[in-house]
C-alpha angles and dihedrals in degrees: 000000000000117000096165121060090215089066088068123091111243094207091051089050090053088050090059089063091049092049091050092047098046101026090224135096091206094057093040090053090057092048094054095035097244130128116253093247091049092051092046089053090045092052091049090052093050091049089052090049093051092038094227140090106254099185134031115221106226134168090255094050141273116335122193116239123224090260089044089055090058091050096042093050092049092046091050091052090048093052090047090054090050091049091048092050092051097040113122094004097101143035092186098079129023093215108024091169088070091062098048123106131208090243090058093047093047094049094045094047091048090050091049090052099041102038095219138063091233093055092042091053091049092049096049101037089237122126117258088245090054092051091050091049095047094049091045091051090050090051089053090053090051092042096228145054120293099180138042117221117214111174107301093339127088128204128189115239121215092278091048092051092051093048093045089055091053092048093048092050090047092051089048090058092051091048088051090053090052091048094050089053092049095247096128096105094182092051129268115292121223109197117190143152121244120207118206097263093054098051105075099048122353101050100041092045093053093042092051092051094049092046089054093047096043114022091186091068118109129194137208110190119194115193122205148105123291090260091053095047106039097076094047086052092053090045093054094243086122127018103211143012120221119201140054110002122220117261090232139056120264117206100224098030133073121213124200116192118218109174144335121259124202122201128235131205105247126201140162114283091250095051114128091233097050110124146077097289122089113226122216120273089252090059093044090051092053092071128069117257134213106219134190121246119291120270093027122124091242091053089052092053091050092050092049089053088067097033113153095020136074113282118247122251112285108191093163130050111187139148099192113104090199093056093041092052091054092047092052091058092050101052148007095277126143128206142168118249140156116263088239091057095058103029095103095045091049091048089052092050096245098112137026136188134237114234126320126321112292112262094210096050102079117150126179116235116204150118129290122198139164111272089230094052119116109190124216120240092267093047089050090052091052089052090049090052091050087053092049092050089046091052090054089050091049093051091051122061120234091262092059093046092049093053101032117040100065 
């Protein structure tokens, strides 16, 4: 059985769509330019690779089976991603995706990831000559260069970046088909990006629950800011981003809100202002602040806190909660953080907060995905668990979460 999408034959996969559309191997063979015996053998091979019968042979023609429907729908999405990645790149062929081979896609994607032909050959098990040939053949299909060669290094040009995104998304669909059929022998991988507000509470809670429910699940967590994670999401390197959602619609992305988060003013436990009472803005402004980078949502909230008056001294600009926490214990700094980000340090007596959560500091925590993304059953369950954890957070106020989740 196939456990690697690159072991599949791209022409045979395209033939599945033709068989499903026309209900006939004879007609499908004409569509994909194969002989009927060759297509019959190709279909038999694909069914062996997937381990299931994909079509029933009936007197009225070929009828897709329930498992075949899963495969056909994923293959159609994969071909659409390939077509979208190649669209507008060539005037040589009207449908360049119909001429591509899995060897070409594998070599090009490996080259895009590795940055050199030598490393790409090592990563794929192909010879360096084979990688050169496959990438060159793909450039002929596109009718133009996809990479720029500078010494031993290789960079993707604009066309190469666009095509690599389409290939990566296509491979992701085929991997999803294998996962839905239980052919991921190493366990199904869930790759996602974690924004700062999701890391202390939401993400680990949902991951722990899924790992307990389904021990075969695997995770790849990529940490970063929104700016650092949004392009990997579009590229298909990750499938969702968990954290603060944007306060505006994004054409190609879908945002699902989970719960509202309100910020607190955090300080070291020995700070003169530590306690349940909220000082005046004049008192808050008399102490130095650690602020997040400019042009971030958190920085905007901090600036609005002192709107209409001179801003306090800000000797430190930092986005790392680990560094900020240490700084708060070493001086009389103040900063704005989520209750979830400082719950453990407060419980341990290292940090404290000043007054209640700020009423005007609400941020929506949620999930961002590609609009074209169709999650597998396990990915859907992970999203459900994120929602369940988010519901718990929504039902509890920040005070309860701060004192209770650790």
